[in-house]
C-alpha positions as CSV (number, residue, x, y, z in Angstrom):
1,M,87.9,91.5,67.1
2,A,90.7,94.0,66.8
3,T,94.2,92.9,65.8
4,M,96.6,93.4,68.7
5,P,99.8,95.3,67.6
6,A,102.8,93.0,67.6
7,D,106.6,93.4,67.7
8,R,108.1,92.3,64.4
9,S,111.1,90.7,66.1
10,P,110.9,86.9,66.7
11,D,112.0,87.6,70.3
12,S,112.4,90.9,72.2
13,T,114.4,89.8,75.2
14,L,117.5,91.6,74.1
15,A,115.5,94.6,73.2
16,L,114.0,94.6,76.7
17,L,117.4,94.4,78.3
18,R,118.6,97.3,76.0
19,A,115.6,99.5,76.5
20,G,115.1,98.8,80.3
21,Y,112.3,100.8,81.9
22,R,111.1,102.3,78.6
23,F,110.7,99.0,76.7
24,I,106.9,98.8,77.0
25,S,106.1,102.5,76.8
26,E,108.3,103.1,73.7
27,R,106.3,100.4,71.9
28,C,103.0,101.6,73.1
29,E,103.8,105.0,71.7
30,R,105.1,103.4,68.5
31,Y,101.9,101.4,67.9
32,G,99.5,104.0,69.3
33,S,98.1,101.4,71.7
34,D,98.4,100.6,75.4
35,V,98.5,96.9,74.6
36,F,100.7,94.9,72.3
37,Q,102.1,91.5,72.0
38,T,105.7,90.2,71.7
39,R,107.9,87.4,72.7
40,I,110.1,87.5,75.9
41,L,112.4,84.5,76.5
42,L,110.8,83.0,73.4
43,A,107.4,82.9,75.2
44,P,104.4,84.8,73.7
45,T,103.8,87.8,76.0
46,I,101.2,90.6,76.1
47,C,102.4,94.0,77.4
48,L,100.1,96.6,79.0
49,R,100.2,100.1,80.5
50,G,97.7,102.6,82.0
51,R,95.0,102.7,84.5
52,P,92.4,100.5,82.7
53,A,95.3,98.0,82.2
54,A,96.1,98.0,85.9
55,V,92.5,97.5,86.8
56,L,92.4,94.5,84.5
57,F,95.8,93.1,85.6
58,Y,94.8,93.0,89.3
59,D,91.6,91.1,88.6
60,N,92.3,87.8,90.4
61,D,89.5,86.1,88.5
62,R,91.3,86.7,85.2
63,F,94.9,86.4,86.2
64,Q,97.1,84.2,88.3
65,R,100.7,84.6,89.5
66,A,101.8,81.0,89.6
67,T,104.5,80.4,87.0
68,A,104.3,84.0,85.7
69,M,107.6,85.1,87.1
70,P,110.6,84.0,85.0
71,L,112.9,81.6,86.8
72,R,115.8,84.1,86.6
73,V,113.8,86.5,88.7
74,Q,112.8,83.7,91.2
75,R,116.4,82.6,91.5
76,T,117.6,86.1,92.5
77,L,114.9,88.6,93.5
78,T,111.8,86.9,94.8
79,G,112.7,83.3,95.7
80,R,110.5,80.2,95.0
81,R,107.1,79.5,96.5
82,G,107.0,82.9,98.1
83,V,103.9,85.1,98.4
84,Q,104.4,86.9,95.1
85,G,103.8,83.7,93.2
86,L,100.7,82.4,95.0
87,D,97.0,82.6,94.2
88,G,93.7,82.0,95.8
89,P,93.3,80.9,99.4
90,E,97.0,80.1,99.7
91,H,97.9,83.7,98.7
92,A,95.2,85.1,101.0
93,D,96.6,83.1,104.0
94,R,100.2,84.1,103.3
95,K,99.3,87.8,102.6
96,A,97.4,87.9,105.9
97,M,100.6,86.7,107.6
98,F,102.6,89.6,106.1
99,M,99.9,92.2,106.8
100,S,99.8,91.1,110.5
101,I,103.4,92.3,110.7
102,M,102.6,95.7,109.1
103,T,100.7,97.3,112.0
104,P,101.0,101.0,112.6
105,T,102.8,100.4,115.8
106,A,105.4,98.1,114.1
107,I,105.9,100.6,111.3
108,R,106.5,103.4,113.9
109,Q,109.0,101.2,115.7
110,L,110.9,100.5,112.5
111,G,110.9,104.2,111.7
112,Q,112.3,105.1,115.1
113,L,115.1,102.5,114.7
114,F,115.8,104.1,111.4
115,D,116.0,107.7,112.8
116,D,118.1,106.5,115.8
117,E,120.6,104.7,113.5
118,W,120.8,107.7,111.1
119,Q,121.6,110.0,114.1
120,A,124.1,107.6,115.4
121,R,125.9,107.4,112.1
122,I,126.3,111.2,111.6
123,P,129.6,111.5,113.6
124,A,131.2,108.7,111.5
125,W,130.0,110.5,108.3
126,E,131.4,113.8,109.5
127,A,134.8,112.2,110.0
128,A,134.7,110.2,106.7
129,G,135.6,111.4,103.3
130,P,133.2,111.2,100.4
131,L,130.2,109.1,101.3
132,P,128.4,107.0,98.6
133,L,124.9,107.5,100.0
134,Y,123.3,104.4,98.4
135,D,125.9,102.0,99.8
136,E,125.7,103.6,103.2
137,L,121.9,103.5,103.3
138,G,122.1,99.8,102.3
139,R,124.2,99.1,105.4
140,L,122.1,101.3,107.6
141,L,118.8,99.7,106.5
142,T,120.3,96.2,106.8
143,R,121.1,96.9,110.5
144,V,117.7,98.5,111.1
145,V,115.5,95.9,109.4
146,C,117.3,92.9,111.0
147,A,116.9,94.5,114.5
148,W,113.3,95.2,113.8
149,A,112.6,91.7,112.4
150,G,114.2,90.0,115.3
151,V,117.1,88.7,113.1
152,P,120.4,88.7,115.0
153,L,123.1,90.4,113.0
154,P,126.7,90.9,114.4
155,T,128.4,94.1,113.4
156,S,131.0,92.0,111.6
157,Q,128.4,90.6,109.2
158,V,126.6,93.8,108.3
159,E,128.7,94.6,105.2
160,R,128.3,91.0,103.9
161,R,124.6,90.8,104.3
162,A,124.1,94.3,102.8
163,V,126.1,93.3,99.8
164,E,124.1,90.1,99.4
165,L,120.8,91.9,99.6
166,H,122.0,94.4,97.0
167,S,123.2,91.6,94.8
168,M,119.7,90.0,94.8
169,I,118.1,93.4,94.0
170,E,120.4,94.1,91.1
171,A,120.5,90.7,89.5
172,P,117.2,89.9,87.8
173,A,117.8,91.9,84.6
174,A,121.5,91.4,84.6
175,V,123.6,89.0,82.6
176,G,126.9,87.3,83.4
177,P,128.7,87.9,86.7
178,R,126.1,90.4,88.2
179,H,123.4,87.8,87.7
180,W,125.5,85.0,89.1
181,R,126.3,87.0,92.2
182,G,122.6,87.5,92.8
183,Q,121.9,83.7,92.6
184,L,124.8,82.9,94.9
185,A,123.6,85.6,97.4
186,R,120.1,84.2,97.5
187,R,121.4,80.7,98.2
188,R,123.6,81.9,101.0
189,T,121.0,84.1,102.5
190,E,118.2,81.5,102.4
191,R,120.6,79.0,104.1
192,W,121.4,81.6,106.8
193,L,117.7,82.4,107.4
194,G,116.6,78.8,107.2
195,D,119.0,77.9,110.0
196,L,117.6,80.7,112.1
197,I,114.1,79.6,111.5
198,E,115.0,76.1,112.6
199,R,116.7,77.3,115.8
200,T,113.7,79.5,116.6
201,R,111.3,76.6,116.2
202,V,113.3,74.3,118.5
203,G,113.8,77.0,121.1
204,L,117.5,77.6,120.6
205,F,116.8,81.2,119.7
206,P,114.0,83.1,121.3
207,A,112.5,85.3,118.7
208,P,111.0,88.6,120.0
209,P,107.2,88.2,120.2
210,G,105.4,89.8,117.3
211,S,108.6,90.1,115.3
212,A,108.8,89.1,111.6
213,L,111.0,86.2,112.6
214,A,108.5,84.9,115.2
215,V,105.5,85.4,113.0
216,I,106.9,83.6,110.1
217,A,108.6,80.8,112.1
218,E,105.3,80.1,113.9
219,H,102.9,80.6,111.0
220,R,100.7,77.6,110.1
221,D,98.8,77.3,106.9
222,R,95.1,76.6,106.5
223,Q,95.9,72.9,107.1
224,G,97.7,73.7,110.3
225,R,101.2,73.0,108.9
226,L,104.3,75.0,109.6
227,L,105.8,76.5,106.5
228,P,108.7,74.4,105.0
229,R,112.0,75.7,106.2
230,R,113.1,77.0,102.8
231,V,109.7,78.7,102.2
232,A,109.9,80.3,105.6
233,A,113.4,81.6,104.8
234,V,112.1,83.0,101.5
235,E,109.3,84.9,103.3
236,L,111.6,86.2,106.0
237,L,113.8,87.4,103.2
238,N,110.7,89.0,101.6
239,V,110.7,91.2,104.7
240,L,114.4,92.1,104.8
241,R,115.1,92.6,101.1
242,P,112.3,95.1,100.3
243,V,113.1,97.3,103.3
244,V,116.8,97.5,102.2
245,A,115.6,98.3,98.7
246,V,114.1,101.5,100.1
247,D,117.7,102.8,99.9
248,Q,117.0,103.4,96.2
249,Y,114.1,105.6,97.0
250,I,115.9,107.6,99.7
251,A,118.8,108.1,97.3
252,F,116.3,109.3,94.7
253,A,114.8,111.7,97.2
254,A,118.3,113.1,97.9
255,L,118.8,113.4,94.1
256,A,115.5,115.3,93.8
257,L,116.5,117.6,96.6
258,H,119.7,118.4,94.8
259,D,118.0,118.9,91.4
260,H,115.2,120.9,92.9
261,P,116.8,122.8,95.8
262,G,113.7,124.9,96.4
263,W,112.0,121.9,97.9
264,R,114.5,121.7,100.7
265,E,112.8,124.6,102.5
266,R,109.3,123.6,101.4
267,V,109.5,120.2,103.0
268,R,111.4,121.2,106.2
269,G,108.8,120.9,109.0
270,D,105.9,120.6,106.6
271,G,104.3,117.1,106.8
272,E,102.0,117.7,103.9
273,A,104.7,119.0,101.6
274,T,106.9,116.1,102.6
275,E,104.1,113.6,101.8
276,N,103.6,115.2,98.3
277,F,107.4,115.2,97.7
278,V,107.7,111.6,98.6
279,Q,104.8,110.5,96.4
280,E,106.3,112.4,93.4
281,V,109.6,110.7,94.0
282,R,107.8,107.3,93.9
283,R,106.0,108.3,90.7
284,Y,108.9,110.0,88.9
285,Y,111.9,107.8,89.6
286,P,112.4,104.2,88.4
287,F,111.8,101.4,90.9
288,F,110.1,98.1,89.7
289,P,109.9,98.2,85.9
290,M,107.0,95.8,85.5
291,A,104.9,93.0,87.1
292,A,104.0,89.6,85.6
293,A,100.9,87.4,85.6
294,R,99.3,84.7,83.5
295,V,95.8,84.6,82.0
296,R,93.7,82.2,84.2
297,H,90.9,81.7,81.6
298,S,90.6,83.0,78.1
299,F,88.8,86.3,77.7
300,D,88.4,89.4,75.5
301,W,89.2,92.9,76.6
302,Q,88.8,96.1,74.6
303,G,88.5,94.0,71.5
304,H,91.7,92.0,72.1
305,H,91.9,88.3,72.9
306,F,93.8,87.1,76.0
307,P,94.3,83.3,75.6
308,R,94.6,81.0,78.7
309,G,98.1,80.7,80.0
310,R,99.5,83.8,78.2
311,R,102.1,85.7,80.2
312,V,101.1,89.4,80.7
313,L,103.4,92.2,81.7
314,L,102.1,95.4,83.3
315,D,104.3,98.4,82.8
316,L,104.6,100.0,86.3
317,Y,107.1,102.7,85.3
318,G,105.1,103.5,82.2
319,T,101.8,103.8,84.0
320,N,103.4,106.2,86.5
321,H,104.5,108.2,83.5
322,H,101.3,107.8,81.4
323,P,100.5,111.3,79.8
324,T,96.7,110.8,80.2
325,L,97.2,110.1,84.0
326,W,100.0,112.5,84.7
327,P,100.1,115.8,82.8
328,E,103.7,116.6,81.8
329,P,104.9,113.3,83.3
330,E,108.6,113.9,82.7
331,L,108.5,117.0,84.9
332,F,109.2,116.5,88.7
333,R,106.2,118.3,90.3
334,P,105.3,117.3,93.8
335,E,102.5,119.8,93.9
336,R,100.5,117.5,91.6
337,F,99.6,115.5,94.7
338,A,98.4,118.5,96.7
339,D,94.7,118.0,95.9
340,R,94.9,114.6,94.4
341,R,93.7,111.4,96.0
342,V,96.2,108.6,95.4
343,D,94.4,106.1,93.2
344,P,95.4,102.5,93.7
345,F,95.5,101.9,89.9
346,E,97.3,105.1,88.8
347,L,100.3,105.4,91.2
348,I,101.6,101.9,91.1
349,P,105.4,101.9,91.8
350,Q,105.0,98.9,94.1
351,G,102.0,97.3,92.4
352,G,98.4,98.3,92.2
353,G,95.0,97.3,93.7
354,D,94.3,96.3,97.2
355,H,97.0,95.5,99.8
356,W,95.0,92.8,101.5
357,A,93.2,90.9,98.7
358,G,95.7,91.6,95.9
359,H,99.4,91.5,95.1
360,R,100.2,95.1,96.0
361,C,103.4,95.3,98.1
362,A,102.6,94.7,101.8
363,G,105.5,96.9,102.8
364,E,104.4,100.0,100.8
365,W,103.4,101.9,104.0
366,I,106.9,101.1,105.4
367,T,108.4,102.5,102.2
368,I,106.5,105.8,102.5
369,D,107.3,106.2,106.2
370,L,111.0,105.6,105.7
371,M,111.2,107.9,102.7
372,K,109.5,110.7,104.7
373,R,112.0,110.1,107.6
374,G,114.9,110.1,105.1
375,V,113.8,113.4,103.6
376,T,113.5,114.9,107.1
377,N,117.0,113.7,108.0
378,L,118.4,115.0,104.8
379,T,116.9,118.4,105.2
380,S,116.7,119.0,109.0
381,T,119.3,116.9,110.9
382,M,122.4,117.4,108.8
383,R,123.9,119.4,106.0
384,Y,126.2,118.2,103.2
385,D,127.6,119.1,99.8
386,V,127.0,117.2,96.6
387,P,130.3,117.4,94.6
388,V,130.4,117.4,90.9
389,Q,129.7,113.9,89.7
390,N,127.6,112.1,87.0
391,L,124.1,112.0,88.4
392,A,122.3,110.9,85.2
393,L,120.0,107.9,85.6
394,D,120.5,105.2,83.0
395,L,117.0,103.9,82.3
396,H,118.4,101.1,80.3
397,R,119.8,99.6,83.5
398,M,117.5,97.9,86.0
399,P,117.6,99.1,88.7
400,A,118.6,102.5,87.6
401,L,120.8,104.6,89.9
402,P,123.4,107.4,89.6
403,P,126.8,105.7,88.7
404,L,128.3,106.4,92.1
405,G,125.1,106.0,94.1
406,L,125.1,109.8,94.8
407,T,128.2,110.8,96.7
408,L,128.0,113.3,99.6
409,T,130.9,115.3,101.1
410,N,131.4,117.7,104.0
411,I,128.6,116.2,106.1
412,R,127.9,118.0,109.4
413,R,125.1,117.8,112.0
414,T,122.6,120.5,112.1
415,A,122.7,122.4,115.3
């Protein structure tokens, strides 16, 4: 049995917070191994990266998600008893509920709402001064996803809900006030959505048929029971929050268009080039840093022992930058996808494996569609300037964004 490389520090939590997205990859390179062990939050933890590791990690016979996610992540980003932390038949039932919402027709409807809202906002952007793109996209996507999901959202509440959703997204790896704001935002949002679920169930609010609100409010588990109010609120939030989080990817796409201006003309009116560009944005830029699971039953893999109950972290960012999978991984090259089938265990910014049977993000198709529409709007429906600003991404911060969220000026509609 091979000896698994190990961090010398008695606990690497602070090192993880300092290194951010590069924590696992830096140690893999240091130890010359795509697997090593450490301690995170004082708990023994095995860290992995690469395609074989992803294939292993998404083996539901060997791993489970229950209790794998640290409480600080559940209290801010994912919520408790949501689909991300389920296993077996309960997970299959809940995942089927989400997949029933992600039909091609529903995705097109969401995309059309997104395009319509983008077009409607251009006059205000033309009249405004400098526009922080990330913040504006957060508000835009909050309006759009609530309308699509059947969630009523008065104009007066858009800013508040967008800020709350952003607070949850930015809180898991934060300490101090930023983390506390995320916890408070989740409590408030779950209470808001829980009230809406109850009103829908008793007939005080008629949810649009087939909407996320209707599907989740009416869903019954394998025993025929409605989801508890708070769980239903968590799952409805698991529709709203990830769609709003696409604002990060669209901001990254705008940053890529600025850093690689030749691609503006290449993607304009070219669906295949846009697809390749979007996939490279998803590979290259930081989104989710890692995913967590626990060993279901003890086993050996590649000469290393995985004891029952051990927490395991899969490096999503590091796998998307693994040099054996992606030649010259630190170069932005959309053409690498021109003749490449997207492997479910190699490109894993939103998890790997199968959408239906595994824990890959149910909203991944929505992400790709909205990103392609965002690229089209940025290159074909409007023009703008990018003033001098700090556009460096701090990979020590999770999530990583330009300091000002990418500011645009002199916006004008394309004739």
